[in-house]
C-alpha positions, -999 to +999 in steps of 0.1 A: -245+491-067-261+458-054-276+436-081-311+439-066-309+477-068-295+476-103-324+452-113-348+480-104-335+500-134-327+470-155-356+445-151-339+422-176-315+413-147-345+400-128-364+379-153-333+370-173-318+351-144-348+327-143-353+324-180-359+287-191-367+266-221-404+267-216-404+305-216-382+305-247-407+284-266-436+306-257-417+338-265-405+324-299-440+314-309-454+349-299-425+366-317-432+348-350-469+357-349-463+393-338-437+398-365-461+387-392-487+411-378-462+440-372-448+442-408-480+456-424-488+476-393-454+492-393-457+501-430-492+515-425-483+537-395-452+550-413-476+561-441-499+578-415-470+596-399-458+609-433-426+589-432-412+565-458-425+529-454-392+515-441-392+540-412-421+520-397-400+488-396-370+507-383-391+522-355-401+486-345-366+471-341-343+491-317-372+504-296-385+469-290-350+457-279-345+487-256-379+482-240-372+445-234-341+457-214-357+485-194-395+478-194-414+458-168-443+444-189-440+408-200-464+413-229-463+449-241-453+452-277-437+486-285-437+503-319-457+528-340-493+532-331-521+551-349-527+580-325-490+588-319-484+585-357-512+610-363-498+634-337-463+630-353-477+640-388-496+669-373-465+682-354-439+676-381-462+687-409-462+723-395-424+724-399-416+706-432-432+690-462-437+652-460-411+633-481-383+658-475-351+654-456-363+682-432-395+662-424-375+631-415-350+651-394-379+668-375-395+634-368-362+621-354-360+651-332-396+647-321-388+611-310-356+623-293-374+650-273-402+626-264-377+600-253-357+624-232-389+637-215-401+602-207-367+592-194-365+622-172-400+617-158-391+581-150-358+589-133-373+615-112-404+593-105-429+618-119-452+593-135-481+607-115-482+637-138-499+616-164-529+615-140-538+650-150-550+635-183-583+622-172-600+592-187-629+612-203-603+634-220-583+604-232-615+587-244-627+618-262-593+624-278-589+588-290-625+590-305-618+622-323-583+610-334-599+578-348-623+599-370-594+622-381-572+593-390-599+575-410-607+607-428-571+614-436-567+579-452-596+584-476-573+601-500-554+568-504-586+548-508-597+572-535-563+576-551-562+614-549-539+641-535-555+657-504-541+672-472-551+688-439-548+683-402-584+691-391-616+674-402-628+705-421-595+708-439-594+672-449-630+671-461-626+703-481-594+690-497-611+657-506-640+675-522-617+697-542-598+668-557-627+645-561-625+647-599-591+630-597-605+597-583-588+566-596-615+539-599-591+510-598-576+523-565-612+527-552-619+491-560-587+479-543-593+502-513-630+494-508-625+457-513-596+456-488-616+476-462-647+454-466-625+422-463-608+435-432-641+444-416-654+409-423-622+394-409-628+411-376-661+394-371-663+365-395-629+349-398-626+336-363-660+317-364-650+303-398-616+291-384-633+275-354-658+257-377-627+244-395-615+228-363-591+253-348-592+260-311-604+293-297-569+307-291-555+298-325-586+310-343-584+343-325-548+347-334-555+337-370-582+362-373-558+390-364-536+380-393-563+393-417-542+423-428-515+400-441-540+382-463-552+416-477-517+427-484-507+395-501-538+395-523-537+431-534-499+431-539-503+401-562-532+418-580-511+449-587-482+429-599-501+405-621-523+432-638-496+459-638-520+483-620-491+506-609-490+517-645-527+525-644-524+551-616-525+529-585-502+543-559-478+517-546-452+516-519-423+512-544-387+504-536-379+499-500-342+497-490-330+463-480-310+472-449-309+473-412-319+505-394-293+532-402-275+552-375-292+586-375-288+618-354-317+641-345-313+678-351-311+696-317-312+732-329-329+754-302-355+767-327-366+732-337-366+719-302-388+749-291-412+742-320-415+705-311-415+708-273-453+710-267-461+683-293-434+660-278-449+666-243-484+657-255-471+626-274-451+615-243-481+618-219-507+603-243-483+575-253-475+567-217-511+566-206-521+543-235-491+521-229-495+518-191-532+510-195-525+481-218-495+469-197-515+469-165-545+452-180-524+423-194-503+421-162-534+418-140-544+386-159-512+369-147-510+387-113-478+405-124-468+439-113-461+470-135-438+498-122-452+530-139-419+549-133-398+522-148-423+520-177-414+557-183-378+547-185-385+518-208-406+539-232-381+568-230-353+544-240-374+530-268-381+565-283-344+575-280-336+542-299-361+553-326-345+587-328-310+572-335-322+545-359-343+563-385-377+559-367-403+582-352-422+583-318-434+550-305-454+535-276-470+503-265-498+492-290-530+476-278-537+452-307-502+438-310-498+436-273-530+415-270-518+392-298-484+389-281-501+380-248-526+355-264-498+339-284-480+329-252-454+356-246-438+349-212-411+376-209-399+407-227-376+385-247-406+379-270-401+415-281-364+410-287-371+380-309-397+401-327-370+427-334-348+400-349-377+389-371-383+424-383-346+429-389-346+398-412-377+412-429-359+445-435-330+426-450-347+400-472-385+407-476-387+443-486-386+436-524-418+416-519-438+448-510-427+468-540-462+464-556-481+468-523-509+494-530-511+523-505-549+519-506-545+485-487-523+501-460-549+529-457-577+502-454-556+486-426-554+519-407-591+528-412-603+494-399-579+495-369-588+531-358-626+529-363-626+504-335-613+532-313-642+555-320-667+553-291-694+579-290-711+561-261-687+579-238-708+610-244-739+593-231-722+577-201-705+610-192-738+630-195-756+605-173-729+603-147-712+637-146-720+668-166-685+681-159-669+651-175-693+654-204-680+690-209-644+677-209-652+649-234-672+672-257-646+700-257-619+675-265-637+658-293-649+691-310-616+709-307-596+679-319-618+676-350-620+713-357-586+726-346-563+696-346-548+671-321-527+696-301-555+720-295-579+692-287-559+674-260-546+707-245-582+720-242-593+687-227-566+688-201-573+725-192-610+718-190-605+688-167-582+708-144-607+737-144-636+714-136-616+697-108-607+731-093-643+743-095-657+712-079-631+712-051-636+749-045-672+742-035-668+711-013-699+692-001-707+703+035-733+683+054-750+691+087-751+657+104-769+640+132-768+607+150-787+578+137-810+567+166-795+538+187-761+540+169-728+559+169-732+567+132-737+602+119-754+610+087-767+640+067-799+655+082-813+660+048-811+623+039-818+604+071-839+606+103-813+616+128-810+631+163-796+666+167-790+690+195-802+726+190-771+741+206-746+720+187-738+723+150-721+692+136-707+699+101-690+672+080-665+685+054-663+661+025-631+674+009-596+683+017-591+719+026-568+741+005-567+776-011-596+773-036-621+762-010-609+779+022-632+810+018-661+789+008-659+770+041-659+804+060-690+816+041-710+784+044-702+781+081-713+817+087-746+808+070-752+776+090-743+793+123-765+823+117-795+800+114-791+786+150-798+813+176-791+789+205-758+778+191-730+772+217-707+747+199-696+739+164-680+706+156-662+702+123-661+666+113-628+659+096-633+623+086-629+631+049-602+657+052-569+643+040-549+676+036-549+711+049-527+739+033-517+772+048-546+791+033-571+766+048-553+769+082-557+807+081-594+802+074-598+779+103-580+804+125-604+831+113-634+808+119-622+801+154-617+838+162-651+848+148-670+820+167-652+828+199-661+864+196-697+853+192-695+831+223-694+798+203-667+772+208-651+754+178-643+717+180-628+692+157-635+655+154-621+624+136-590+642+126-566+619+106-530+615+118-513+633+090-537+662+093-532+664+130-494+663+125-497+693+103-519+712+128-495+705+156-468+724+137-489+756+140-504+775+169-540+767+159-545+739+184-533+762+213-557+789+202-586+765+195-616+775+217-628+740+219-614+704+219-603+678+194-624+646+198-614+611+187-649+605+173-681+625+165-700+603+189-676+613+217-680+650+208-718+649+209-718+631+242-695+655+259-713+685+245-748+673+254-749+699+283-748+734+267-727+747+297-718+784+302-718+806+272-715+843+262-747+865+261-738+873+225-761+857+200-747+833+175-764+853+149-737+879+153-713+855+136-721+868+102 
């Protein structure tokens, strides 16, 4: 296989050949900053996923290295993220109890299935399937997930035992255990949450007033979680708060990621198949959005199908090294980009930093309170909650509003799987409904021009014996009969009709059902003494029509332009004595 073709599947062979000292400096600086940020994030998202804390670090080492080899983004930072961690907890929690060996095995299997799916989609170049998850559905799902995640972390802020995968279950469980609240934990949790909220808006201006540049101040502000973790960990250690009921992380193994093997029993794979599919698609959509946004700033190109391979490899890496499903994270990717990452090598250097942390720094987080990790998660995910999407969707499209509303409500009330599935089904149903009733416009010529516009919107010239009908949608099985019915109605209203011209300027595709409808229309019009013509037919559509007998049986002509059609049909010419009204 030629090197250029091999580089298509191994992008490292492309950028690695041109790697220089300047890129190394930028990548190393970014790696140091992202490593510091990623340590608390990894621990927090492992907590959210129901996994032991070290699993978050493990899930951020091998996956990052594999993505650096197979991925195409220069700045994307792969690892655990909030939404995917929540979906992991929801899926695996149905199978085993958190903290058990069965739970860990199921999480590994979930990562394995997700990685295999992503890899297969990439190899077969099926990345377009992610397009079925519309932006309103994604926005609604992320908003609802942000609320669910924040609600699920309140138990750590309050220091109580609570559970549940839907908003109602979580709130009922919190209320039931409210008498168990640990006041010291509440103080730590609320203080950490307030500090982190202040950091988001107040630390950067403070750093800039202290003389730091905009870029460094922005990066420094994103290090706020590290300050919260250091401060609360020292407080727990100094005042022995762990003995007073404050839940702490405890002992974390000092080791590199272990070699693990997912369980591939048919029953478990069947149980996790749908959750893995949803995690794969949502993770890919989130990742590719971040990657393309950052790449556009440097005029770089992202290959969606190769991204699938990169993310698939990363998840397979997580499955075999004690992790759980991962994807590209927005916040850490932005920090990576702002810190000067030039190539995916920045991710590899980050993995080295995390490996060193796993070996030497884990004893330092023994006294880290879980309330602080929960505060980190809450502050991160509440920024994802965006109810303005409801107003925008209602104003722009009631159909999109329906998709957003259904997704948000069902995610909150029935859980993440039901919510995103219902959102996808609603989006597809709405799309089929809208395309099954395409916009049809009777058009006329704008005086003094060769332009044709809707007679209901513009002052135009028309001919009583010619019906010019513009079809504003591709023709396929859901809308074929609708075209027949509407054309019957239009034709029946013009007693002097001799010619019908279907303007195909917006028709990009015709399937067999639509072809049969066109043949039926041609036959009915011909029986009524009316000729059928086509105009402005696109090349691919014409190629398809030429492979049928339709053009041979067409009673009229195919015109290059609507103007040409109207000019040639200006004289009514001979016609049948049958009235066009009989075409009903």
